[in-house]
Structures are given as structure tokens and as C-alpha cells.
C-alpha positions as CSV (number, residue, x, y, z in Angstrom):
1,M,134.8,114.0,98.0
2,R,133.2,111.3,100.5
3,I,129.8,111.9,101.7
4,S,129.4,109.4,104.5
5,G,127.9,110.8,107.8
6,P,125.9,109.4,110.8
7,E,122.5,108.1,109.5
8,A,119.3,110.0,111.1
9,T,118.4,108.1,114.3
10,P,114.8,107.3,114.8
11,R,112.8,110.0,116.9
12,D,109.8,108.0,117.7
13,A,109.9,108.6,121.5
14,D,110.6,112.5,120.9
15,M,107.8,112.8,118.8
16,A,105.5,110.9,121.2
17,A,106.5,113.5,123.7
18,R,106.3,116.4,122.0
19,P,102.7,118.5,122.4
20,A,100.0,118.0,119.8
21,L,99.0,121.3,118.3
22,P,97.1,123.9,120.2
23,P,93.4,123.5,119.4
24,D,93.2,127.3,117.9
25,L,96.1,126.4,115.5
26,P,95.3,126.5,111.8
27,P,95.7,122.7,110.7
28,D,95.9,123.5,107.2
29,P,99.1,125.4,105.9
30,R,97.1,127.2,102.9
31,R,94.7,128.5,105.4
32,T,97.6,130.1,107.4
33,L,99.2,131.6,104.0
34,T,96.0,133.2,103.5
35,S,95.5,134.7,106.6
36,L,98.9,136.1,106.3
37,G,98.6,137.6,103.0
38,H,101.3,135.2,101.2
39,V,101.2,133.9,98.1
40,V,103.6,131.4,96.7
41,Y,104.4,131.1,92.6
42,D,106.6,130.0,90.2
43,W,107.2,131.9,87.2
44,D,109.2,130.5,83.8
45,L,111.1,133.4,82.5
46,L,111.5,132.0,78.9
47,S,107.6,131.0,78.7
48,D,107.0,133.9,80.8
49,R,104.2,131.9,82.3
50,I,103.2,132.3,86.0
51,A,102.1,129.1,88.4
52,W,100.3,130.3,91.2
53,G,99.3,128.6,94.9
54,A,96.3,127.7,95.5
55,N,95.4,130.6,97.6
56,A,96.7,133.2,95.1
57,A,92.9,134.4,94.1
58,D,91.6,134.6,98.0
59,V,94.6,136.6,98.9
60,F,94.3,139.1,95.9
61,G,90.4,139.2,96.2
62,L,89.8,138.2,92.3
63,P,87.8,135.7,90.7
64,E,89.1,132.4,90.2
65,G,90.6,132.5,86.5
66,S,91.9,136.2,86.5
67,L,95.2,136.1,88.1
68,P,97.9,137.3,85.8
69,A,99.1,134.5,83.7
70,T,102.8,136.1,82.7
71,G,105.0,137.9,83.8
72,R,104.2,140.7,81.8
73,D,100.5,141.0,82.6
74,L,101.8,140.9,86.5
75,A,104.4,143.8,85.2
76,D,101.7,145.9,83.6
77,A,99.7,146.0,87.5
78,V,102.9,147.0,89.0
79,V,102.0,150.7,89.8
80,P,102.9,153.1,88.1
81,S,102.9,150.4,85.4
82,D,105.4,152.7,82.8
83,G,107.8,152.3,85.9
84,A,107.7,148.5,86.6
85,T,111.0,147.4,88.2
86,R,109.8,144.0,89.4
87,P,111.6,141.7,86.5
88,D,114.8,143.8,87.0
89,A,114.8,143.4,90.9
90,I,114.5,139.6,90.4
91,T,117.1,139.3,87.6
92,A,119.5,141.9,89.5
93,A,120.2,139.4,92.5
94,G,124.1,139.4,92.5
95,G,126.4,136.6,91.7
96,P,126.0,133.6,89.4
97,D,123.7,130.3,89.9
98,E,125.9,127.7,91.0
99,G,123.1,125.4,91.2
100,T,121.4,126.5,94.3
101,G,119.6,129.7,93.0
102,V,120.0,132.9,93.6
103,P,118.1,134.9,95.9
104,Y,116.4,138.1,95.3
105,A,113.9,140.9,97.1
106,A,111.8,143.3,95.7
107,L,109.1,145.8,97.4
108,Y,106.4,147.5,94.6
109,G,102.3,148.7,94.7
110,L,100.4,146.5,92.8
111,R,96.9,146.9,91.7
112,L,95.0,143.8,90.4
113,G,91.2,144.1,89.0
114,A,89.2,146.2,90.7
115,G,90.9,146.0,93.8
116,G,92.8,148.5,95.7
117,L,96.4,149.4,95.8
118,K,98.6,146.7,97.5
119,L,101.9,147.0,98.7
120,V,104.1,143.9,98.0
121,D,107.2,142.3,99.5
122,D,108.2,139.6,96.7
123,T,111.4,137.4,97.5
124,G,112.8,134.1,96.7
125,R,115.4,132.6,94.1
126,W,116.4,132.3,90.8
127,F,117.3,129.5,88.8
128,A,119.5,130.2,85.5
129,D,119.7,128.7,82.0
130,S,122.8,127.6,80.1
131,G,123.8,131.1,79.6
132,G,123.4,131.9,83.1
133,R,120.7,133.8,82.9
134,P,117.6,133.9,85.2
135,A,115.6,131.1,83.5
136,T,112.8,129.9,86.6
137,A,112.1,131.8,90.1
138,H,110.7,130.6,92.9
139,G,109.2,133.0,95.4
140,V,106.5,134.4,97.6
141,M,104.6,137.8,97.5
142,R,103.8,139.1,101.0
143,L,101.1,141.8,100.9
144,R,101.8,144.4,103.5
145,R,99.1,144.7,105.9
146,S,98.5,148.7,106.0
147,Q,97.1,149.9,103.1
148,V,97.8,153.4,104.1
149,E,101.2,152.5,103.8
150,A,100.7,151.1,100.5
151,Q,99.4,154.3,99.5
152,D,102.2,156.7,100.9
153,R,104.5,154.7,99.2
154,S,103.2,154.4,95.8
155,D,102.2,158.4,96.0
156,I,106.1,159.1,96.5
157,R,106.9,157.4,93.3
158,T,103.9,158.4,91.6
159,A,104.3,162.2,92.7
160,F,108.0,162.4,91.4
161,L,107.2,160.6,87.9
162,V,104.7,163.5,87.3
163,Q,106.9,165.8,88.7
164,S,109.6,165.0,86.4
165,G,107.4,164.6,83.4
166,A,106.5,167.9,83.5
167,D,110.5,169.2,84.3
168,L,111.3,166.9,81.2
169,A,108.7,168.5,78.7
170,D,110.4,171.6,79.9
171,A,113.4,170.6,79.4
172,I,112.8,169.0,75.7
173,A,111.1,171.9,74.8
174,S,114.3,174.2,75.3
175,K,116.5,171.9,74.0
176,R,118.1,171.4,77.4
177,P,119.5,168.0,78.4
178,V,118.5,165.9,81.8
179,S,119.5,162.9,83.4
180,L,117.6,160.6,85.5
181,F,119.9,158.6,88.6
182,A,118.3,155.4,90.0
183,I,120.8,154.6,93.0
184,A,121.1,151.8,95.6
185,V,123.4,150.8,98.3
186,G,125.5,148.8,96.7
187,N,127.0,146.5,100.0
188,L,123.4,146.8,101.7
189,G,123.9,143.1,102.5
190,E,127.3,143.7,104.0
191,L,125.5,145.9,106.7
192,N,122.4,143.9,106.9
193,D,125.0,141.0,108.3
194,Q,127.1,143.5,110.4
195,F,124.8,145.5,111.9
196,G,121.4,143.9,111.5
197,F,118.0,145.3,109.7
198,E,117.5,148.3,111.7
199,Q,120.9,149.6,112.0
200,A,121.5,149.5,108.5
201,D,118.2,150.8,107.7
202,R,119.3,153.8,109.6
203,L,122.4,154.2,107.7
204,I,120.5,154.4,104.6
205,G,118.7,157.4,106.2
206,T,121.8,158.8,107.0
207,V,123.0,158.6,103.1
208,L,119.6,160.1,102.2
209,A,120.6,163.1,104.3
210,R,123.8,163.4,102.8
211,L,122.8,163.4,99.3
212,C,119.6,165.8,100.3
213,A,122.6,167.9,101.5
214,T,124.3,168.3,97.7
215,M,121.1,168.7,95.7
216,R,120.3,171.8,93.8
217,S,117.3,173.8,94.2
218,R,116.2,172.6,91.0
219,D,116.8,168.9,90.9
220,R,114.4,166.2,92.3
221,F,115.2,164.1,94.4
222,V,113.1,161.0,96.3
223,R,113.5,157.8,98.1
224,Y,110.5,155.2,96.5
225,S,111.6,152.0,98.1
226,G,114.1,150.6,100.8
227,N,117.1,150.8,99.0
228,R,116.3,152.7,95.7
229,F,116.8,156.4,95.5
230,A,115.7,158.5,92.0
231,L,117.8,161.9,91.3
232,L,116.3,164.1,88.4
233,L,119.1,166.2,87.4
234,R,118.3,169.1,85.0
235,N,121.1,170.4,82.4
236,C,122.6,167.2,82.7
237,G,123.6,165.3,79.7
238,P,125.7,161.9,79.5
239,D,129.1,163.4,79.9
240,E,128.2,165.9,83.2
241,A,126.3,162.7,84.5
242,A,129.0,160.6,84.9
243,T,131.0,163.6,86.6
244,A,128.3,164.3,89.1
245,A,127.7,160.0,89.6
246,Q,131.6,160.0,90.6
247,R,131.1,162.9,93.1
248,L,128.1,161.2,94.9
249,C,129.7,158.2,95.6
250,R,132.7,159.7,96.3
251,L,130.4,162.0,99.0
252,V,129.6,158.5,100.5
253,S,132.4,156.7,100.2
254,E,134.9,158.8,101.5
255,A,133.3,159.7,105.0
256,P,132.4,156.4,106.9
257,V,129.5,156.5,108.8
258,A,129.5,155.7,113.1
259,A,127.2,152.9,113.7
260,A,126.5,150.8,116.8
261,G,129.2,148.4,116.8
262,G,131.4,149.8,114.4
263,T,132.0,152.0,111.6
264,A,130.4,151.5,108.4
265,E,131.7,151.8,104.8
266,I,128.8,152.7,102.4
267,R,129.1,152.2,98.7
268,L,126.7,153.6,96.2
269,V,125.5,152.1,92.9
270,I,124.0,154.1,90.3
271,G,122.4,153.6,86.8
272,A,121.4,156.4,84.4
273,A,119.5,157.2,81.6
274,S,119.7,160.7,79.6
275,A,116.6,162.7,77.8
276,P,116.5,163.0,75.4
277,D,118.8,160.3,74.1
278,H,117.3,157.4,75.6
279,A,113.7,158.5,76.2
280,T,111.0,161.5,76.4
281,E,109.0,160.0,79.0
282,A,109.6,160.2,82.9
283,G,108.7,156.5,83.5
284,T,110.6,155.0,80.6
285,L,113.5,157.4,81.4
286,L,113.6,155.7,85.2
287,R,113.0,152.0,84.1
288,R,115.8,152.3,81.4
289,A,117.8,154.3,84.8
290,E,116.7,151.2,86.9
291,T,118.0,148.8,84.1
292,S,121.4,150.3,83.9
293,L,121.5,150.0,87.5
294,T,120.6,146.5,88.0
295,L,123.7,145.5,85.1
296,A,126.0,148.0,87.2
297,K,125.2,145.7,90.4
298,R,126.4,142.6,88.5
299,R,129.3,143.8,87.6
300,A,132.1,144.0,90.0
301,G,133.7,147.0,91.0
302,T,131.2,148.9,89.0
303,D,130.0,151.7,90.4
304,F,128.2,154.2,87.6
305,L,126.6,152.7,84.1
306,M,125.0,154.9,81.9
307,Y,121.9,153.2,79.7
308,D,123.2,152.1,76.1
309,P,121.0,149.7,74.5
310,R,123.4,147.7,73.1
311,L,123.9,146.2,76.4
312,F,121.1,145.1,77.1
313,R,120.1,143.2,73.7
314,T,118.9,139.6,74.4
315,A,118.4,138.2,70.4
316,I,119.4,135.0,70.2
317,R,122.6,134.8,68.5
318,A,123.1,132.6,65.4
319,G,125.4,129.3,66.8
320,R,124.1,129.5,70.3
321,P,124.1,125.7,72.1
322,D,121.0,124.1,72.0
323,P,119.7,123.3,75.8
324,L,118.0,120.4,74.7
325,I,120.6,118.6,72.5
326,D,123.0,119.6,75.0
327,G,121.5,117.6,77.7
328,I,120.5,114.8,75.3
329,E,124.4,114.6,74.4
330,S,125.5,114.2,77.7
331,L,123.6,111.9,78.6
332,N,124.4,109.9,75.7
333,A,128.1,110.5,76.6
334,R,126.9,109.9,80.5
335,R,128.5,112.9,81.2
336,I,125.8,113.5,83.8
337,A,127.9,113.9,87.4
338,L,126.5,114.0,90.9
339,A,127.2,116.6,93.4
340,C,125.7,116.6,96.8
341,Q,124.8,118.9,99.5
342,P,124.9,118.3,103.2
343,V,121.9,118.7,105.5
344,V,122.7,118.9,109.2
345,D,121.3,118.3,112.6
346,A,119.6,121.4,113.4
347,Q,121.1,121.0,117.0
348,T,124.6,119.5,116.9
349,R,125.3,121.0,113.1
350,R,126.4,117.5,112.4
351,V,125.5,116.0,108.6
352,V,123.2,113.9,108.7
353,F,122.5,112.6,105.1
354,H,122.9,115.1,101.7
355,E,121.2,115.2,98.7
356,A,121.9,114.6,95.3
357,L,121.9,117.3,92.7
358,L,122.2,117.1,89.3
359,R,125.5,118.6,87.2
360,M,126.7,118.1,83.6
361,E,130.4,118.0,82.6
362,G,131.2,119.6,79.6
363,E,133.4,117.9,76.9
364,D,135.9,120.7,78.1
365,G,135.5,119.6,81.5
366,R,133.5,122.8,82.7
367,I,130.9,121.6,85.4
368,R,127.5,123.4,84.8
369,P,124.4,123.3,87.2
370,A,121.0,121.3,86.6
371,G,119.2,124.4,84.8
372,D,121.5,124.1,81.8
373,I,119.5,120.9,80.6
374,V,116.8,120.0,83.2
375,P,114.1,122.7,82.1
376,A,114.8,121.6,78.5
377,L,114.2,118.1,79.1
378,E,111.0,118.8,80.9
379,R,109.4,121.0,78.2
380,A,110.2,118.2,75.6
381,G,109.0,115.1,78.2
382,L,112.3,113.5,78.5
383,V,113.2,115.0,82.2
384,H,112.8,110.9,83.4
385,L,116.1,110.2,81.5
386,A,118.1,112.4,83.6
387,D,116.0,111.0,86.6
388,H,117.2,107.5,85.7
389,R,120.5,108.6,85.3
390,M,120.4,110.4,88.5
391,L,119.2,107.2,90.3
392,E,122.1,105.1,89.0
393,L,124.6,107.5,90.5
394,V,123.0,107.6,93.8
395,A,122.6,103.9,94.2
396,D,126.4,103.5,93.1
397,Q,127.3,106.4,96.0
398,L,125.3,104.5,98.6
399,A,126.9,101.2,97.7
400,A,130.5,102.5,97.7
401,E,129.9,104.3,100.7
402,P,128.1,102.2,103.3
403,D,127.5,105.1,105.8
404,A,126.3,107.7,103.1
405,R,122.7,108.5,103.2
406,I,121.2,110.3,100.3
407,S,118.4,112.1,99.1
408,L,116.8,112.3,95.4
409,N,114.6,114.7,94.2
410,V,112.5,113.1,91.7
411,S,110.3,115.0,88.9
412,P,106.7,114.9,89.0
413,L,106.6,113.5,85.0
414,T,109.1,111.0,86.3
415,L,106.9,109.7,89.2
416,D,103.8,109.4,86.7
417,R,105.5,107.1,84.3
418,P,105.1,103.4,84.5
419,D,108.7,102.6,84.1
420,W,109.8,104.5,87.5
421,L,108.8,101.8,90.1
422,P,110.3,99.2,88.2
423,A,113.5,101.0,87.6
424,L,113.7,101.8,91.2
425,A,112.9,98.2,92.1
426,G,115.7,96.8,89.7
427,Q,118.3,99.4,91.3
428,L,117.9,98.6,94.8
429,G,117.8,95.0,93.8
430,M,121.1,95.2,92.6
431,R,122.7,96.8,95.4
432,G,121.9,95.2,98.7
433,G,121.5,97.2,101.6
434,I,121.0,101.0,100.1
435,S,117.2,100.6,100.3
436,N,117.1,102.1,103.9
437,R,119.8,104.9,103.2
438,L,117.9,106.4,100.0
439,I,115.4,109.6,100.6
440,V,113.0,110.0,97.8
441,E,111.7,113.8,97.5
442,V,108.3,114.7,95.7
443,T,107.4,118.1,95.3
444,E,104.3,118.9,97.5
445,T,102.4,120.3,94.1
446,A,102.9,116.7,92.4
447,A,101.6,114.8,95.7
448,V,98.2,116.8,95.6
449,R,97.8,116.6,91.5
450,D,96.4,113.4,92.1
451,P,96.1,112.2,95.9
452,D,95.2,108.9,95.2
453,G,97.2,107.9,92.4
454,M,100.2,109.4,94.7
455,R,99.5,107.6,97.7
456,R,99.7,104.6,96.0
457,T,103.2,105.4,94.5
458,L,104.5,106.5,97.4
459,E,103.4,103.4,99.4
460,A,104.8,101.1,96.6
461,M,108.2,103.3,96.8
462,R,108.0,102.9,100.9
463,S,107.6,98.9,100.3
464,L,111.0,98.8,98.9
465,G,112.3,100.1,101.9
466,V,112.8,103.7,100.9
467,S,112.2,107.0,103.0
468,I,109.6,109.6,101.8
469,A,110.3,113.4,101.8
470,I,107.8,116.3,100.7
471,D,109.6,118.9,99.2
472,D,108.8,123.0,99.1
473,F,106.3,122.2,102.5
474,G,104.5,125.2,102.9
475,A,103.9,126.3,99.0
476,G,100.0,126.7,99.7
477,H,98.8,123.5,97.8
478,T,98.7,120.6,100.6
479,S,95.7,120.0,102.8
480,F,96.0,118.6,106.1
481,R,94.0,115.7,105.3
482,H,96.4,115.0,102.3
483,M,99.4,115.2,104.6
484,R,97.9,112.7,106.8
485,D,96.9,110.5,104.8
486,F,100.2,110.2,102.7
487,P,103.0,108.0,103.7
488,V,105.9,110.2,104.3
489,D,108.9,110.2,106.5
490,M,109.9,114.0,106.1
491,V,109.0,117.6,105.0
492,K,111.2,120.1,103.6
493,L,110.0,123.4,104.6
494,D,109.9,126.0,101.3
495,G,112.9,127.9,101.5
496,A,110.9,131.2,99.9
497,F,109.9,131.6,103.9
498,V,112.9,130.2,105.4
499,Q,115.5,132.8,103.6
500,N,113.3,136.0,104.9
501,L,112.9,134.4,108.4
502,S,114.9,137.3,109.9
503,R,113.2,139.7,108.2
504,S,109.5,138.9,108.4
505,A,107.4,138.2,111.4
506,D,104.9,136.7,109.3
507,D,107.4,134.3,107.8
508,R,108.3,133.2,111.1
509,F,104.8,132.6,112.9
510,F,104.5,130.7,109.5
511,V,107.7,128.3,109.4
512,R,106.7,128.0,113.1
513,T,103.4,126.8,112.4
514,L,105.0,124.3,109.6
515,I,107.3,122.8,112.4
516,E,104.5,122.6,114.6
517,L,102.4,120.6,111.9
518,A,105.1,118.2,111.4
519,R,105.2,117.4,114.7
520,H,101.8,116.7,115.4
521,L,102.1,114.4,111.9
522,G,105.1,112.6,113.5
523,L,107.3,113.9,110.6
524,Q,111.1,115.4,110.3
525,T,111.4,118.8,109.0
526,V,114.5,120.0,107.2
527,G,114.8,124.1,107.0
528,E,115.7,124.7,103.2
529,W,118.0,127.6,101.5
530,V,119.2,128.3,105.4
531,E,121.6,131.4,104.8
532,D,122.8,133.0,108.0
533,E,123.1,132.0,111.7
534,E,119.9,133.6,112.7
535,S,117.6,131.6,110.6
536,A,119.5,128.4,111.6
537,M,119.3,129.4,115.3
538,L,115.4,130.0,114.6
539,L,114.7,126.7,113.3
540,A,116.7,125.0,116.0
541,A,114.9,126.7,118.5
542,W,111.5,125.9,117.1
543,G,112.2,122.3,116.9
544,A,113.4,121.9,113.5
545,D,115.1,118.7,113.3
546,Y,118.1,119.4,110.2
547,L,118.8,122.4,108.3
548,Q,120.0,123.0,104.5
549,G,121.7,125.6,102.9
550,D,124.6,127.4,102.1
551,H,125.5,128.6,105.6
552,C,125.3,124.6,106.6
553,G,127.6,123.4,104.0
554,R,128.0,124.2,99.8
555,P,127.1,121.4,97.3
556,E,130.3,119.7,96.5
557,L,131.0,117.3,93.1
558,V,131.2,113.6,93.9
559,R,133.5,111.5,91.7
560,A,132.1,108.4,90.2
561,A,131.7,105.9,93.0
562,A,131.6,102.8,90.3
563,S,133.0,102.3,86.7
564,E,131.2,104.6,84.1
565,S,132.2,102.4,81.0
566,P,129.1,101.7,79.1
567,P,127.4,98.2,78.7
568,E,129.2,95.5,76.6
569,G,128.1,96.3,72.7
570,G,128.2,100.1,73.8
571,R,125.9,102.8,74.5
572,T,122.4,102.9,73.4
573,S,121.8,106.2,72.1
574,L,118.7,108.2,73.3
575,V,117.8,109.3,70.2
576,A,117.8,108.3,66.5
């Protein structure tokens, strides 16, 4: 793969011609986030720790230091707590992580501290570990403005669990089985793409009506979130449940629904759990049915799955590869590979530059994403080794392709080290003419952790001729003053907001505000995680300069542009 593309052209005249911010436009992204009820977070699923955006306490109305520190703490605040589905909703997102994460969405009630019940939209992306399992998540929570809506939605689920609990107690006392189904429309994403979100929601209403028409008088059936239904079947054990699920799936799939713009074929996915085999309490039974639904959605061609505890054990098996050792061995053997994702002009869709992404090549030749080793290297304080190797690969590629322009994301831990700037200067000095084609990306969080120190580091890199980009811009950390003072050329809009543009008016307002702020500062903008044409067109209409995401081009492996042979005398081992 060659990655050459036209170099970005200066837009100083265009920036000067653009209007300044209106006087009433909030000058600080954090203030705007808070006014919209948005909170950005990072969740390490391996340690279960949550890092909140700087405005989280304000949005949730909590004292500083009282935010949930772990995913378990947060799950306990989901209402009802014994039926929490937030972790399942995140990890249920379909498809493997190929290096750019897997999008997820959840809707639930949340009660934190002494505050009232809030309805939360939770969207973002999870990133996998070496086994392909979710390891980290980056997302944004949006508080629904209508508390009446939140109370109504929570009451539906709570009432269902209370009534089902009574049914369950009666059934267990009389030794009769009960099965509980968690049901979802399995092809909702396709329906959204084909018909739009409003029409797809009406189609779900049609599914609801069909299912209601088949219910027995003693069954309990409820729609308790946008694409989640619960069905309690009395006198129904595991064997009867499989037959009932097949009947429901056929009922929906064999009769297509007429919709504006065509005919919709709808597919149900059902997860189930039975009492008393799997639980004797309604909340636990529903949670286990939802766990079954989660796994069924991941399995291609699976419409129904009954809960089986053997399927969900997560104990570490003996002999499982250690990501840290794997990463160090890959660095020693120089099996770190370079992949590049195109960044395109928002108006013409021509490739302007590429972002460098780390890949690891196994001894068997299989290419694995950064999530296999980077988190382990970060925890061990060794991520700078991967960053230095990526810098070397990017510099080789820039030297081999005079038309190429590449951005390189550097860890905050690496930027803090005294050897980073000399290493950067050395790589640029060995290959003349590449410095003005290298963009160094710094995360927004790192930029404000030590503003004075970061400004000095950025100025030193700029003096070497490279461009500077702020990654994940809009995550609620950067103040207007910091952005004005930093020597920055470009901001990359946080993809957690961009991926939700077609569904959220608040996100549309916030992203448009960020673009206007960037204009005011004379900075170019990149919209990340662009997954559909509607989002691409909105960003282009608002004046974003560039787009990045699978809709504009997926990452592709770049074969080495220079010799990969070790220095004379052999490789220097990274560990004793």
C-alpha cells in the first residue's frame, strides 16, 4: 500500500475571511458540555477504573470526589440496580475490534448520590485486548433533559420486575417453571441506515404490536428501552422456551413490514433464562436473559440463546499469552508494523494525509491491533518503546514517499520523558525534508495536565518543523485560554460526539460549536469516527476541514519502506 496524497494547503486567507464567534457563543468547550448535560469518560474494563471528564461532578450535581470510581460502582447506580445492563450493552456491540474500536449505545436510568433519577444515553467505542475482548471504552453520557421521561422509562422496567417477582414467587412455590426473554431487533443498524431513525422506530412499534397480539393473558410483555423488550412466560421451561422463541422469530421475520421507501425485513434476537434453573429473583433472571442476548447478538446467524453459565465464565486459563511479554518480544523482534488510515478533505473527499496506527505481526504472520500490547506497555511504563518504534517507521515511510504526510499519536507518558525530543530531532535529522510532513498528535487531556510544561514541549517540536494536532478535542478538559496559548495547528474532534451526530441534536450543536471555536483560533479541524454519509455532509456543511473514519477509508497495513535488518552486532534486547 502506498499512502502518498496531496499535502494540505495553507488556508490562512480562508481563516481570515471566516467570521469570528458570535458574542453569545460559549468560549469554553467544558462550559458548553455542562450546559448540554454531557460528560466524557474513559473506562478501563481490566482494572474497572473510570476516568471522568472535568465537568462530571457539575453535570451530575455531586460534590467533587464523590463520582463512581469503578464500573461496578456505576452499575450499582443503574436503576434498578439488580437488573443493570450497562456493561452488557457496551460489550454487546457487534463485530471485532480491528484497531479503530467498536461503537456501542445504551439507554438506562441512573441515580447518583441524593440526586433524582436521570435518563442517560451512553454512547462511545470499546477497544479490545489481545484476546479480542473489550478492554477499554471511551464514551459520552448525555442526560435526557426531561426528568418526567426518565421517571416514566424507569417505572416501566421497575414495575415489570416487581410484577414478575410476584409471578416468579408463585411459580416456584407451586414448582412450575418460568422463562424470561430479553428481545431485540437484531438488524436495527441496517434498518436505521435504510429508512432513518424515526422510521426504524416506527418499525419497532410494528414489531411490538405483532408480539402483543400473540401474548397469552397470563404472560407479561414490556418494551423497556428503545430496542429492548422483556417477556415473562409462565409454565415454560428451557425446552418450551426454545420452541416459543422460534415461533416469535418466525412471526416477525416471515411477514415483511411495509415502510416508506421500501419493504423492511425484521429479524429478532432473543436471549433467555429460566427459573428456577438459572435464578429465583426477577432482576437476576432478566440480567441473565440479557447476558444471553448479548452473546447471541455477537454470534452470526444465532437468533436464540438460552443462558448457560459455562458460556460466560471469564476465568483466566493456564497458558494464556501475557500481553506485556508479547509486546516486549514483538519490540525486540521488530515485529511492530505500521498501518495507516486516510484523512480526507471534507469537501472533495480527496486524501490529504494519513494517521499512523500501530499493528503487531505475530510469529504466525497474523496482524493484531494496538490493543493487544499498548495497554500492557502503558501499565508497565514501557509505552515509550512502542512510540519510538512507530516514530522510526513513520520517518522511514515519509522518506520513502516524498508526497506522503502522516500524523503520529504520541502517548502522554512518552512526551513526559526527557529522551522524546532528542529522539524526534534525531529521526528528522537523519532524513531531510520530512519534518514538514509529520504531524504529532497530543491528547487533549495531556495538553492541560501541565499546561506550561506541555507548551514548552509543543514549542520545541514546532521548532523542529513538525505540525501539532490536539486529539480528542472537546472531551471537556481544555479551556479556551489554553487552546489560545498552545502552538497548535489542528484539532481532531472527539469521535464520541461525531459518531452520534445523526441521532443527537445536542451533539450537533456541540460539534458545530467546536468547529466555530477552531475557526476563531485559526485552527484546522478533523472530524473523527465518521461512519456514515449524513455525518460527513453535516461536518462539511459546518466548515470542518477534514474527515476520518471507516466511511472515508479503513486502515490498511503499510509494508516496510526501509530495511528492517537490525544494527550491526545484532539487536539490543529491551529486557535482561
